[in-house]
All heavy atoms as a GROMACS GRO file, in nm:
protein
  616
    1MET      N    1   1.432   1.781  -8.179
    1MET     CA    2   1.423   1.748  -8.043
    1MET      C    3   1.488   1.846  -7.955
    1MET      O    4   1.600   1.897  -7.988
    1MET     CB    5   1.471   1.609  -8.013
    1MET     CG    6   1.450   1.569  -7.858
    1MET     SD    7   1.512   1.404  -7.827
    1MET     CE    8   1.389   1.306  -7.903
    2ARG      N    9   1.426   1.891  -7.837
    2ARG     CA   10   1.492   1.981  -7.750
    2ARG      C   11   1.609   1.914  -7.683
    2ARG      O   12   1.617   1.792  -7.663
    2ARG     CB   13   1.387   2.020  -7.637
    2ARG     CG   14   1.282   2.107  -7.682
    2ARG     CD   15   1.175   2.118  -7.581
    2ARG     NE   16   1.230   2.158  -7.446
    2ARG     CZ   17   1.200   2.274  -7.381
    2ARG    NH1   18   1.126   2.360  -7.436
    2ARG    NH2   19   1.257   2.300  -7.269
    3ILE      N   20   1.706   1.995  -7.651
    3ILE     CA   21   1.842   1.942  -7.586
    3ILE      C   22   1.804   1.876  -7.462
    3ILE      O   23   1.860   1.771  -7.431
    3ILE     CB   24   1.945   2.048  -7.580
    3ILE    CG1   25   2.080   1.994  -7.526
    3ILE    CG2   26   1.899   2.173  -7.508
    3ILE    CD1   27   2.148   1.894  -7.620
    4ASP      N   28   1.726   1.936  -7.364
    4ASP     CA   29   1.704   1.873  -7.247
    4ASP      C   30   1.636   1.730  -7.261
    4ASP      O   31   1.676   1.635  -7.194
    4ASP     CB   32   1.618   1.962  -7.150
    4ASP     CG   33   1.484   1.997  -7.210
    4ASP    OD1   34   1.457   1.984  -7.340
    4ASP    OD2   35   1.391   2.046  -7.126
    5LYS      N   36   1.548   1.714  -7.353
    5LYS     CA   37   1.485   1.579  -7.379
    5LYS      C   38   1.585   1.489  -7.439
    5LYS      O   39   1.589   1.372  -7.397
    5LYS     CB   40   1.364   1.598  -7.461
    5LYS     CG   41   1.288   1.467  -7.485
    5LYS     CD   42   1.160   1.473  -7.560
    5LYS     CE   43   1.089   1.339  -7.574
    5LYS     NZ   44   0.976   1.353  -7.647
    6PHE      N   45   1.676   1.532  -7.536
    6PHE     CA   46   1.766   1.450  -7.586
    6PHE      C   47   1.869   1.400  -7.478
    6PHE      O   48   1.900   1.276  -7.476
    6PHE     CB   49   1.851   1.521  -7.702
    6PHE     CG   50   1.959   1.435  -7.761
    6PHE    CD1   51   1.928   1.339  -7.857
    6PHE    CD2   52   2.088   1.439  -7.717
    6PHE    CE1   53   2.027   1.262  -7.914
    6PHE    CE2   54   2.187   1.355  -7.763
    6PHE     CZ   55   2.152   1.271  -7.867
    7LEU      N   56   1.913   1.488  -7.391
    7LEU     CA   57   2.007   1.440  -7.288
    7LEU      C   58   1.941   1.332  -7.199
    7LEU      O   59   2.008   1.244  -7.150
    7LEU     CB   60   2.048   1.565  -7.209
    7LEU     CG   61   2.128   1.668  -7.279
    7LEU    CD1   62   2.156   1.793  -7.190
    7LEU    CD2   63   2.264   1.604  -7.324
    8LYS      N   64   1.814   1.348  -7.164
    8LYS     CA   65   1.751   1.247  -7.086
    8LYS      C   66   1.729   1.121  -7.156
    8LYS      O   67   1.756   1.015  -7.110
    8LYS     CB   68   1.610   1.305  -7.031
    8LYS     CG   69   1.548   1.224  -6.934
    8LYS     CD   70   1.433   1.154  -6.996
    8LYS     CE   71   1.348   1.071  -6.881
    8LYS     NZ   72   1.308   0.945  -6.936
    9VAL      N   73   1.668   1.120  -7.284
    9VAL     CA   74   1.636   0.997  -7.364
    9VAL      C   75   1.777   0.928  -7.394
    9VAL      O   76   1.774   0.798  -7.378
    9VAL     CB   77   1.569   1.032  -7.494
    9VAL    CG1   78   1.559   0.915  -7.576
    9VAL    CG2   79   1.428   1.090  -7.462
   10SER      N   80   1.869   0.992  -7.422
   10SER     CA   81   2.002   0.930  -7.454
   10SER      C   82   2.081   0.883  -7.326
   10SER      O   83   2.177   0.822  -7.347
   10SER     CB   84   2.087   1.025  -7.533
   10SER     OG   85   2.140   1.133  -7.460
   11ARG      N   86   2.032   0.933  -7.214
   11ARG     CA   87   2.082   0.901  -7.082
   11ARG      C   88   2.227   0.967  -7.059
   11ARG      O   89   2.313   0.911  -6.986
   11ARG     CB   90   2.087   0.749  -7.056
   11ARG     CG   91   1.940   0.698  -7.036
   11ARG     CD   92   1.942   0.548  -7.022
   11ARG     NE   93   1.801   0.508  -6.989
   11ARG     CZ   94   1.702   0.501  -7.070
   11ARG    NH1   95   1.716   0.536  -7.200
   11ARG    NH2   96   1.585   0.450  -7.036
   12LEU      N   97   2.262   1.069  -7.134
   12LEU     CA   98   2.378   1.139  -7.109
   12LEU      C   99   2.364   1.219  -6.968
   12LEU      O  100   2.455   1.224  -6.895
   12LEU     CB  101   2.411   1.246  -7.217
   12LEU     CG  102   2.470   1.193  -7.344
   12LEU    CD1  103   2.465   1.302  -7.452
   12LEU    CD2  104   2.615   1.148  -7.319
   13ILE      N  105   2.237   1.252  -6.946
   13ILE     CA  106   2.198   1.302  -6.807
   13ILE      C  107   2.083   1.226  -6.764
   13ILE      O  108   1.984   1.205  -6.849
   13ILE     CB  109   2.171   1.458  -6.806
   13ILE    CG1  110   2.304   1.531  -6.836
   13ILE    CG2  111   2.122   1.507  -6.681
   13ILE    CD1  112   2.285   1.677  -6.848
   14LYS      N  113   2.074   1.170  -6.644
   14LYS     CA  114   1.969   1.078  -6.601
   14LYS      C  115   1.827   1.142  -6.592
   14LYS      O  116   1.726   1.072  -6.630
   14LYS     CB  117   1.995   1.022  -6.459
   14LYS     CG  118   2.134   0.947  -6.461
   14LYS     CD  119   2.123   0.821  -6.541
   14LYS     CE  120   2.247   0.741  -6.523
   14LYS     NZ  121   2.294   0.685  -6.646
   15ARG      N  122   1.812   1.266  -6.549
   15ARG     CA  123   1.683   1.320  -6.543
   15ARG      C  124   1.667   1.454  -6.617
   15ARG      O  125   1.766   1.531  -6.626
   15ARG     CB  126   1.654   1.350  -6.389
   15ARG     CG  127   1.616   1.221  -6.318
   15ARG     CD  128   1.578   1.257  -6.175
   15ARG     NE  129   1.705   1.231  -6.103
   15ARG     CZ  130   1.734   1.293  -5.986
   15ARG    NH1  131   1.658   1.367  -5.934
   15ARG    NH2  132   1.850   1.272  -5.928
   16ARG      N  133   1.555   1.473  -6.673
   16ARG     CA  134   1.527   1.596  -6.743
   16ARG      C  135   1.543   1.734  -6.670
   16ARG      O  136   1.591   1.829  -6.715
   16ARG     CB  137   1.386   1.591  -6.822
   16ARG     CG  138   1.370   1.700  -6.924
   16ARG     CD  139   1.256   1.668  -7.015
   16ARG     NE  140   1.238   1.762  -7.112
   16ARG     CZ  141   1.149   1.757  -7.206
   16ARG    NH1  142   1.060   1.652  -7.210
   16ARG    NH2  143   1.132   1.847  -7.297
   17THR      N  144   1.504   1.728  -6.546
   17THR     CA  145   1.521   1.846  -6.456
   17THR      C  146   1.664   1.884  -6.442
   17THR      O  147   1.689   1.995  -6.430
   17THR     CB  148   1.443   1.828  -6.324
   17THR    OG1  149   1.498   1.710  -6.262
   17THR    CG2  150   1.298   1.809  -6.338
   18ILE      N  151   1.746   1.781  -6.425
   18ILE     CA  152   1.900   1.809  -6.414
   18ILE      C  153   1.954   1.858  -6.541
   18ILE      O  154   2.026   1.957  -6.546
   18ILE     CB  155   1.968   1.678  -6.365
   18ILE    CG1  156   1.923   1.639  -6.231
   18ILE    CG2  157   2.119   1.704  -6.376
   18ILE    CD1  158   1.978   1.510  -6.171
   19ALA      N  159   1.899   1.806  -6.659
   19ALA     CA  160   1.932   1.861  -6.786
   19ALA      C  161   1.897   2.004  -6.802
   19ALA      O  162   1.976   2.093  -6.853
   19ALA     CB  163   1.871   1.774  -6.903
   20ASN      N  164   1.780   2.040  -6.761
   20ASN     CA  165   1.727   2.181  -6.760
   20ASN      C  166   1.820   2.264  -6.668
   20ASN      O  167   1.859   2.376  -6.719
   20ASN     CB  168   1.576   2.185  -6.709
   20ASN     CG  169   1.482   2.180  -6.821
   20ASN    OD1  170   1.503   2.251  -6.920
   20ASN    ND2  171   1.375   2.109  -6.792
   21GLU      N  172   1.846   2.232  -6.549
   21GLU     CA  173   1.938   2.295  -6.465
   21GLU      C  174   2.070   2.329  -6.528
   21GLU      O  175   2.132   2.430  -6.516
   21GLU     CB  176   1.941   2.244  -6.334
   21GLU     CG  177   1.810   2.242  -6.248
   21GLU     CD  178   1.811   2.149  -6.133
   21GLU    OE1  179   1.917   2.085  -6.100
   21GLU    OE2  180   1.699   2.137  -6.065
   22ALA      N  181   2.126   2.216  -6.590
   22ALA     CA  182   2.258   2.228  -6.644
   22ALA      C  183   2.254   2.341  -6.765
   22ALA      O  184   2.353   2.421  -6.778
   22ALA     CB  185   2.312   2.101  -6.703
   23CYS      N  186   2.148   2.340  -6.838
   23CYS     CA  187   2.134   2.434  -6.949
   23CYS      C  188   2.125   2.575  -6.897
   23CYS      O  189   2.195   2.670  -6.943
   23CYS     CB  190   2.016   2.397  -7.036
   23CYS     SG  191   2.033   2.247  -7.133
   24ASP      N  192   2.041   2.593  -6.794
   24ASP     CA  193   2.022   2.717  -6.725
   24ASP      C  194   2.152   2.780  -6.663
   24ASP      O  195   2.173   2.900  -6.661
   24ASP     CB  196   1.916   2.716  -6.619
   24ASP     CG  197   1.775   2.689  -6.679
   24ASP    OD1  198   1.755   2.706  -6.805
   24ASP    OD2  199   1.681   2.652  -6.595
   25ALA      N  200   2.238   2.695  -6.621
   25ALA     CA  201   2.365   2.728  -6.570
   25ALA      C  202   2.479   2.752  -6.667
   25ALA      O  203   2.590   2.792  -6.631
   25ALA     CB  204   2.405   2.629  -6.456
   26GLY      N  205   2.438   2.730  -6.806
   26GLY     CA  206   2.539   2.757  -6.896
   26GLY      C  207   2.643   2.647  -6.915
   26GLY      O  208   2.744   2.672  -6.965
   27ARG      N  209   2.606   2.526  -6.870
   27ARG     CA  210   2.705   2.419  -6.873
   27ARG      C  211   2.684   2.319  -6.999
   27ARG      O  212   2.758   2.218  -7.004
   27ARG     CB  213   2.696   2.334  -6.749
   27ARG     CG  214   2.749   2.409  -6.631
   27ARG     CD  215   2.759   2.330  -6.509
   27ARG     NE  216   2.669   2.377  -6.411
   27ARG     CZ  217   2.583   2.294  -6.340
   27ARG    NH1  218   2.573   2.173  -6.356
   27ARG    NH2  219   2.499   2.356  -6.254
   28VAL      N  220   2.600   2.359  -7.088
   28VAL     CA  221   2.575   2.276  -7.208
   28VAL      C  222   2.600   2.361  -7.330
   28VAL      O  223   2.545   2.464  -7.341
   28VAL     CB  224   2.424   2.218  -7.206
   28VAL    CG1  225   2.398   2.140  -7.331
   28VAL    CG2  226   2.395   2.133  -7.078
   29MET      N  227   2.673   2.297  -7.414
   29MET     CA  228   2.703   2.370  -7.544
   29MET      C  229   2.676   2.278  -7.653
   29MET      O  230   2.701   2.156  -7.654
   29MET     CB  231   2.851   2.411  -7.550
   29MET     CG  232   2.887   2.509  -7.444
   29MET     SD  233   3.051   2.585  -7.478
   29MET     CE  234   3.164   2.446  -7.460
   30ILE      N  235   2.631   2.334  -7.773
   30ILE     CA  236   2.610   2.267  -7.888
   30ILE      C  237   2.695   2.332  -7.994
   30ILE      O  238   2.680   2.450  -8.017
   30ILE     CB  239   2.466   2.260  -7.936
   30ILE    CG1  240   2.377   2.186  -7.840
   30ILE    CG2  241   2.452   2.197  -8.081
   30ILE    CD1  242   2.234   2.180  -7.867
   31ASN      N  243   2.786   2.254  -8.060
   31ASN     CA  244   2.890   2.326  -8.164
   31ASN      C  245   2.946   2.442  -8.106
   31ASN      O  246   2.962   2.542  -8.182
   31ASN     CB  247   2.799   2.343  -8.291
   31ASN     CG  248   2.739   2.224  -8.348
   31ASN    OD1  249   2.784   2.114  -8.342
   31ASN    ND2  250   2.612   2.239  -8.416
   32GLY      N  251   2.997   2.434  -7.980
   32GLY     CA  252   3.071   2.542  -7.922
   32GLY      C  253   2.992   2.661  -7.879
   32GLY      O  254   3.048   2.765  -7.846
   33ARG      N  255   2.865   2.652  -7.878
   33ARG     CA  256   2.774   2.763  -7.840
   33ARG      C  257   2.692   2.726  -7.721
   33ARG      O  258   2.618   2.628  -7.714
   33ARG     CB  259   2.679   2.797  -7.950
   33ARG     CG  260   2.611   2.935  -7.950
   33ARG     CD  261   2.542   2.958  -8.088
   33ARG     NE  262   2.467   2.840  -8.125
   33ARG     CZ  263   2.330   2.830  -8.119
   33ARG    NH1  264   2.259   2.938  -8.060
   33ARG    NH2  265   2.265   2.732  -8.156
   34VAL      N  266   2.688   2.805  -7.612
   34VAL     CA  267   2.608   2.773  -7.495
   34VAL      C  268   2.458   2.783  -7.534
   34VAL      O  269   2.425   2.888  -7.604
   34VAL     CB  270   2.644   2.882  -7.379
   34VAL    CG1  271   2.547   2.859  -7.258
   34VAL    CG2  272   2.790   2.865  -7.341
   35VAL      N  273   2.377   2.691  -7.485
   35VAL     CA  274   2.242   2.685  -7.531
   35VAL      C  275   2.152   2.675  -7.415
   35VAL      O  276   2.184   2.637  -7.294
   35VAL     CB  277   2.219   2.572  -7.623
   35VAL    CG1  278   2.295   2.582  -7.751
   35VAL    CG2  279   2.255   2.435  -7.555
   36LYS      N  280   2.019   2.713  -7.435
   36LYS     CA  281   1.918   2.702  -7.334
   36LYS      C  282   1.847   2.554  -7.357
   36LYS      O  283   1.874   2.491  -7.465
   36LYS     CB  284   1.806   2.814  -7.362
   36LYS     CG  285   1.865   2.944  -7.327
   36LYS     CD  286   1.757   3.044  -7.333
   36LYS     CE  287   1.809   3.178  -7.299
   36LYS     NZ  288   1.702   3.287  -7.303
   37ALA      N  289   1.769   2.525  -7.270
   37ALA     CA  290   1.700   2.383  -7.270
   37ALA      C  291   1.611   2.365  -7.385
   37ALA      O  292   1.590   2.258  -7.432
   37ALA     CB  293   1.625   2.365  -7.133
   38SER      N  294   1.565   2.479  -7.448
   38SER     CA  295   1.462   2.465  -7.551
   38SER      C  296   1.535   2.456  -7.691
   38SER      O  297   1.470   2.446  -7.795
   38SER     CB  298   1.371   2.593  -7.554
   38SER     OG  299   1.453   2.707  -7.565
   39CYS      N  300   1.675   2.463  -7.696
   39CYS     CA  301   1.745   2.462  -7.831
   39CYS      C  302   1.720   2.323  -7.880
   39CYS      O  303   1.724   2.212  -7.822
   39CYS     CB  304   1.893   2.484  -7.804
   39CYS     SG  305   1.990   2.492  -7.942
   40GLU      N  306   1.708   2.324  -8.026
   40GLU     CA  307   1.676   2.208  -8.099
   40GLU      C  308   1.818   2.133  -8.133
   40GLU      O  309   1.913   2.200  -8.168
   40GLU     CB  310   1.614   2.239  -8.228
   40GLU     CG  311   1.472   2.291  -8.214
   40GLU     CD  312   1.379   2.181  -8.151
   40GLU    OE1  313   1.383   2.063  -8.202
   40GLU    OE2  314   1.294   2.207  -8.069
   41VAL      N  315   1.811   2.014  -8.118
   41VAL     CA  316   1.933   1.928  -8.146
   41VAL      C  317   1.904   1.850  -8.289
   41VAL      O  318   1.798   1.812  -8.319
   41VAL     CB  319   1.959   1.820  -8.054
   41VAL    CG1  320   2.065   1.722  -8.086
   41VAL    CG2  321   1.982   1.878  -7.916
   42LYS      N  322   2.014   1.846  -8.374
   42LYS     CA  323   2.010   1.780  -8.503
   42LYS      C  324   2.114   1.672  -8.520
   42LYS      O  325   2.213   1.681  -8.435
   42LYS     CB  326   2.034   1.871  -8.603
   42LYS     CG  327   1.921   2.000  -8.621
   42LYS     CD  328   1.945   2.088  -8.732
   42LYS     CE  329   2.066   2.166  -8.725
   42LYS     NZ  330   2.097   2.257  -8.608
   43VAL      N  331   2.099   1.582  -8.601
   43VAL     CA  332   2.202   1.478  -8.625
   43VAL      C  333   2.323   1.542  -8.668
   43VAL      O  334   2.319   1.637  -8.758
   43VAL     CB  335   2.148   1.370  -8.726
   43VAL    CG1  336   2.270   1.275  -8.762
   43VAL    CG2  337   2.037   1.297  -8.677
   44GLY      N  338   2.443   1.512  -8.614
   44GLY     CA  339   2.567   1.566  -8.639
   44GLY      C  340   2.628   1.679  -8.545
   44GLY      O  341   2.730   1.718  -8.556
   45ASP      N  342   2.534   1.724  -8.468
   45ASP     CA  343   2.567   1.824  -8.373
   45ASP      C  344   2.662   1.774  -8.267
   45ASP      O  345   2.661   1.649  -8.233
   45ASP     CB  346   2.446   1.881  -8.297
   45ASP     CG  347   2.361   1.978  -8.376
   45ASP    OD1  348   2.408   2.021  -8.481
   45ASP    OD2  349   2.249   2.009  -8.332
   46ILE      N  350   2.753   1.854  -8.217
   46ILE     CA  351   2.848   1.817  -8.113
   46ILE      C  352   2.802   1.876  -7.975
   46ILE      O  353   2.793   1.999  -7.970
   46ILE     CB  354   2.996   1.862  -8.133
   46ILE    CG1  355   3.043   1.819  -8.286
   46ILE    CG2  356   3.090   1.819  -8.036
   46ILE    CD1  357   3.048   1.673  -8.297
   47ILE      N  358   2.779   1.795  -7.879
   47ILE     CA  359   2.722   1.834  -7.755
   47ILE      C  360   2.843   1.828  -7.653
   47ILE      O  361   2.906   1.725  -7.646
   47ILE     CB  362   2.607   1.752  -7.703
   47ILE    CG1  363   2.496   1.763  -7.802
   47ILE    CG2  364   2.568   1.791  -7.560
   47ILE    CD1  365   2.381   1.658  -7.777
   48GLU      N  366   2.866   1.931  -7.571
   48GLU     CA  367   2.961   1.932  -7.467
   48GLU      C  368   2.880   1.967  -7.333
   48GLU      O  369   2.807   2.063  -7.333
   48GLU     CB  370   3.072   2.043  -7.494
   48GLU     CG  371   3.152   2.013  -7.614
   48GLU     CD  372   3.267   2.125  -7.635
   48GLU    OE1  373   3.342   2.144  -7.541
   48GLU    OE2  374   3.246   2.185  -7.744
   49ILE      N  375   2.906   1.885  -7.232
   49ILE     CA  376   2.850   1.909  -7.111
   49ILE      C  377   2.961   1.910  -7.001
   49ILE      O  378   3.044   1.831  -6.992
   49ILE     CB  379   2.746   1.793  -7.074
   49ILE    CG1  380   2.668   1.763  -7.185
   49ILE    CG2  381   2.677   1.810  -6.943
   49ILE    CD1  382   2.587   1.629  -7.179
   50GLN      N  383   2.948   2.022  -6.919
   50GLN     CA  384   3.031   2.038  -6.804
   50GLN      C  385   2.957   2.011  -6.674
   50GLN      O  386   2.868   2.081  -6.640
   50GLN     CB  387   3.095   2.178  -6.804
   50GLN     CG  388   3.178   2.214  -6.917
   50GLN     CD  389   3.313   2.124  -6.910
   50GLN    OE1  390   3.354   2.076  -6.803
   50GLN    NE2  391   3.376   2.107  -7.024
   51LEU      N  392   2.992   1.900  -6.608
   51LEU     CA  393   2.928   1.867  -6.475
   51LEU      C  394   3.034   1.852  -6.372
   51LEU      O  395   3.121   1.744  -6.387
   51LEU     CB  396   2.843   1.734  -6.491
   51LEU     CG  397   2.716   1.746  -6.586
   51LEU    CD1  398   2.659   1.611  -6.592
   51LEU    CD2  399   2.623   1.839  -6.522
   52GLY      N  400   3.042   1.937  -6.275
   52GLY     CA  401   3.144   1.938  -6.186
   52GLY      C  402   3.284   1.951  -6.241
   52GLY      O  403   3.303   2.048  -6.322
   53ASN      N  404   3.378   1.868  -6.211
   53ASN     CA  405   3.516   1.886  -6.268
   53ASN      C  406   3.532   1.808  -6.395
   53ASN      O  407   3.641   1.818  -6.466
   53ASN     CB  408   3.625   1.835  -6.159
   53ASN     CG  409   3.626   1.926  -6.053
   53ASN    OD1  410   3.596   2.044  -6.060
   53ASN    ND2  411   3.657   1.876  -5.935
   54SER      N  412   3.430   1.726  -6.430
   54SER     CA  413   3.436   1.647  -6.554
   54SER      C  414   3.363   1.702  -6.662
   54SER      O  415   3.263   1.773  -6.647
   54SER     CB  416   3.406   1.504  -6.525
   54SER     OG  417   3.262   1.505  -6.485
   55GLY      N  418   3.397   1.669  -6.779
   55GLY     CA  419   3.321   1.711  -6.902
   55GLY      C  420   3.292   1.597  -6.998
   55GLY      O  421   3.372   1.491  -7.001
   56VAL      N  422   3.189   1.607  -7.079
   56VAL     CA  423   3.152   1.505  -7.172
   56VAL      C  424   3.134   1.572  -7.305
   56VAL      O  425   3.071   1.678  -7.313
   56VAL     CB  426   3.025   1.430  -7.130
   56VAL    CG1  427   2.971   1.334  -7.235
   56VAL    CG2  428   3.032   1.368  -6.993
   57LYS      N  429   3.190   1.508  -7.414
   57LYS     CA  430   3.172   1.560  -7.541
   57LYS      C  431   3.123   1.441  -7.628
   57LYS      O  432   3.180   1.329  -7.629
   57LYS     CB  433   3.307   1.618  -7.599
   57LYS     CG  434   3.295   1.685  -7.731
   57LYS     CD  435   3.427   1.750  -7.760
   57LYS     CE  436   3.429   1.834  -7.881
   57LYS     NZ  437   3.555   1.900  -7.912
   58ALA      N  438   3.019   1.466  -7.701
   58ALA     CA  439   2.942   1.356  -7.776
   58ALA      C  440   2.889   1.417  -7.900
   58ALA      O  441   2.848   1.528  -7.913
   58ALA     CB  442   2.836   1.287  -7.694
   59GLU      N  443   2.886   1.326  -8.012
   59GLU     CA  444   2.820   1.363  -8.139
   59GLU      C  445   2.692   1.298  -8.149
   59GLU      O  446   2.675   1.176  -8.118
   59GLU     CB  447   2.912   1.318  -8.255
   59GLU     CG  448   2.852   1.347  -8.390
   59GLU     CD  449   2.943   1.295  -8.503
   59GLU    OE1  450   3.048   1.231  -8.478
   59GLU    OE2  451   2.904   1.318  -8.621
   60VAL      N  452   2.585   1.368  -8.198
   60VAL     CA  453   2.451   1.313  -8.211
   60VAL      C  454   2.451   1.222  -8.328
   60VAL      O  455   2.486   1.266  -8.444
   60VAL     CB  456   2.348   1.419  -8.219
   60VAL    CG1  457   2.217   1.368  -8.240
   60VAL    CG2  458   2.357   1.511  -8.099
   61LEU      N  459   2.415   1.104  -8.323
   61LEU     CA  460   2.414   1.009  -8.425
   61LEU      C  461   2.269   0.981  -8.482
   61LEU      O  462   2.242   0.977  -8.602
   61LEU     CB  463   2.466   0.876  -8.397
   61LEU     CG  464   2.617   0.864  -8.350
   61LEU    CD1  465   2.658   0.731  -8.316
   61LEU    CD2  466   2.703   0.919  -8.478
   62THR      N  467   2.177   0.988  -8.392
   62THR     CA  468   2.026   0.959  -8.430
   62THR      C  469   1.950   1.021  -8.321
   62THR      O  470   1.987   1.041  -8.207
   62THR     CB  471   2.005   0.814  -8.442
   62THR    OG1  472   1.866   0.805  -8.493
   62THR    CG2  473   2.024   0.737  -8.312
   63ILE      N  474   1.825   1.058  -8.357
   63ILE     CA  475   1.727   1.112  -8.261
   63ILE      C  476   1.608   1.024  -8.258
   63ILE      O  477   1.542   0.997  -8.362
   63ILE     CB  478   1.695   1.260  -8.306
   63ILE    CG1  479   1.812   1.344  -8.300
   63ILE    CG2  480   1.576   1.309  -8.213
   63ILE    CD1  481   1.794   1.489  -8.344
   64MET      N  482   1.573   0.974  -8.127
   64MET     CA  483   1.457   0.885  -8.110
   64MET      C  484   1.382   0.955  -7.990
   64MET      O  485   1.431   1.008  -7.896
   64MET     CB  486   1.503   0.753  -8.075
   64MET     CG  487   1.572   0.683  -8.173
   64MET     SD  488   1.617   0.510  -8.129
   64MET     CE  489   1.785   0.524  -8.079
   65ASP      N  490   1.244   0.941  -7.997
   65ASP     CA  491   1.160   0.996  -7.900
   65ASP      C  492   1.172   0.917  -7.758
   65ASP      O  493   1.148   0.972  -7.657
   65ASP     CB  494   1.010   1.005  -7.940
   65ASP     CG  495   0.988   1.126  -8.048
   65ASP    OD1  496   1.062   1.221  -8.028
   65ASP    OD2  497   0.895   1.108  -8.118
   66SER      N  498   1.197   0.791  -7.775
   66SER     CA  499   1.210   0.710  -7.654
   66SER      C  500   1.291   0.587  -7.701
   66SER      O  501   1.295   0.552  -7.811
   66SER     CB  502   1.079   0.663  -7.606
   66SER     OG  503   1.013   0.580  -7.690
   67THR      N  504   1.366   0.530  -7.597
   67THR     CA  505   1.445   0.422  -7.624
   67THR      C  506   1.468   0.346  -7.503
   67THR      O  507   1.462   0.396  -7.391
   67THR     CB  508   1.582   0.463  -7.678
   67THR    OG1  509   1.660   0.352  -7.709
   67THR    CG2  510   1.667   0.552  -7.582
   68LYS      N  511   1.503   0.217  -7.515
   68LYS     CA  512   1.544   0.124  -7.389
   68LYS      C  513   1.678   0.163  -7.351
   68LYS      O  514   1.762   0.212  -7.437
   68LYS     CB  515   1.530  -0.011  -7.433
   68LYS     CG  516   1.384  -0.058  -7.459
   68LYS     CD  517   1.372  -0.208  -7.482
   68LYS     CE  518   1.228  -0.235  -7.502
   68LYS     NZ  519   1.211  -0.370  -7.536
   69LYS      N  520   1.716   0.132  -7.227
   69LYS     CA  521   1.843   0.169  -7.177
   69LYS      C  522   1.959   0.114  -7.250
   69LYS      O  523   2.056   0.173  -7.278
   69LYS     CB  524   1.848   0.120  -7.030
   69LYS     CG  525   1.965   0.152  -6.962
   69LYS     CD  526   1.970   0.104  -6.810
   69LYS     CE  527   2.092   0.155  -6.738
   69LYS     NZ  528   2.087   0.104  -6.597
   70GLU      N  529   1.936  -0.020  -7.306
   70GLU     CA  530   2.039  -0.086  -7.381
   70GLU      C  531   2.067  -0.010  -7.510
   70GLU      O  532   2.186  -0.015  -7.560
   70GLU     CB  533   2.004  -0.224  -7.411
   70GLU     CG  534   1.960  -0.318  -7.294
   70GLU     CD  535   1.808  -0.292  -7.256
   70GLU    OE1  536   1.720  -0.308  -7.338
   70GLU    OE2  537   1.782  -0.262  -7.140
   71ASN      N  538   1.972   0.054  -7.569
   71ASN     CA  539   1.985   0.113  -7.699
   71ASN      C  540   2.019   0.259  -7.692
   71ASN      O  541   2.041   0.324  -7.798
   71ASN     CB  542   1.859   0.086  -7.785
   71ASN     CG  543   1.825  -0.062  -7.797
   71ASN    OD1  544   1.910  -0.139  -7.794
   71ASN    ND2  545   1.699  -0.093  -7.813
   72SER      N  546   2.022   0.319  -7.572
   72SER     CA  547   2.038   0.464  -7.572
   72SER      C  548   2.183   0.504  -7.613
   72SER      O  549   2.184   0.618  -7.676
   72SER     CB  550   2.006   0.506  -7.423
   72SER     OG  551   2.111   0.457  -7.345
   73SER      N  552   2.272   0.423  -7.606
   73SER     CA  553   2.408   0.455  -7.650
   73SER      C  554   2.412   0.460  -7.801
   73SER      O  555   2.523   0.516  -7.854
   73SER     CB  556   2.508   0.357  -7.594
   73SER     OG  557   2.489   0.231  -7.649
   74GLU      N  558   2.325   0.417  -7.870
   74GLU     CA  559   2.318   0.427  -8.016
   74GLU      C  560   2.287   0.573  -8.070
   74GLU      O  561   2.307   0.597  -8.184
   74GLU     CB  562   2.225   0.328  -8.073
   74GLU     CG  563   2.254   0.186  -8.054
   74GLU     CD  564   2.147   0.086  -8.095
   74GLU    OE1  565   2.052   0.131  -8.161
   74GLU    OE2  566   2.158  -0.036  -8.069
   75MET      N  567   2.244   0.652  -7.978
   75MET     CA  568   2.199   0.789  -8.012
   75MET      C  569   2.318   0.884  -8.021
   75MET      O  570   2.304   0.989  -8.079
   75MET     CB  571   2.103   0.841  -7.917
   75MET     CG  572   1.961   0.766  -7.916
   75MET     SD  573   1.852   0.833  -7.788
   75MET     CE  574   1.816   0.992  -7.866
   76PHE      N  575   2.431   0.846  -7.964
   76PHE     CA  576   2.540   0.936  -7.966
   76PHE      C  577   2.673   0.862  -7.970
   76PHE      O  578   2.676   0.739  -7.936
   76PHE     CB  579   2.544   1.031  -7.843
   76PHE     CG  580   2.553   0.961  -7.713
   76PHE    CD1  581   2.675   0.936  -7.654
   76PHE    CD2  582   2.445   0.904  -7.636
   76PHE    CE1  583   2.686   0.868  -7.540
   76PHE    CE2  584   2.458   0.838  -7.538
   76PHE     CZ  585   2.578   0.820  -7.481
   77ARG      N  586   2.783   0.931  -7.999
   77ARG     CA  587   2.921   0.870  -7.999
   77ARG      C  588   3.016   0.966  -7.917
   77ARG      O  589   3.011   1.079  -7.942
   77ARG     CB  590   2.965   0.855  -8.134
   77ARG     CG  591   3.114   0.816  -8.152
   77ARG     CD  592   3.145   0.786  -8.295
   77ARG     NE  593   3.133   0.912  -8.382
   77ARG     CZ  594   3.225   0.990  -8.417
   77ARG    NH1  595   3.358   0.962  -8.375
   77ARG    NH2  596   3.209   1.099  -8.479
   78TYR      N  597   3.076   0.912  -7.820
   78TYR     CA  598   3.168   0.994  -7.743
   78TYR      C  599   3.291   1.033  -7.820
   78TYR      O  600   3.337   0.971  -7.915
   78TYR     CB  601   3.227   0.916  -7.618
   78TYR     CG  602   3.120   0.897  -7.510
   78TYR    CD1  603   3.074   0.771  -7.480
   78TYR    CD2  604   3.084   0.994  -7.432
   78TYR    CE1  605   2.982   0.750  -7.377
   78TYR    CE2  606   2.988   0.982  -7.328
   78TYR     CZ  607   2.935   0.860  -7.300
   78TYR     OH  608   2.848   0.841  -7.197
   79LEU      N  609   3.325   1.159  -7.794
   79LEU     CA  610   3.448   1.206  -7.867
   79LEU      C  611   3.566   1.232  -7.781
   79LEU      O  612   3.540   1.245  -7.665
   79LEU     CB  613   3.414   1.342  -7.943
   79LEU     CG  614   3.296   1.340  -8.046
   79LEU    CD1  615   3.270   1.477  -8.085
   79LEU    CD2  616   3.342   1.255  -8.160
   0.00000   0.00000   0.00000
């Protein structure tokens, strides 16, 4: 799954356009490497997002094409 879609489906970022913009600005990293929006995400990858002054670090646990809001937190684990 593409990183921009994963960020939206998992609700780490609320909208896919914002996820795209964050990737284009170099604020999204997978396993310590800056990535573009089209980069593929796999189970076990570590995602780091820098938004404003705060940052988020999470590990991918599962990949789902769609999910309900209540179940979206099952897709990742905060580190």
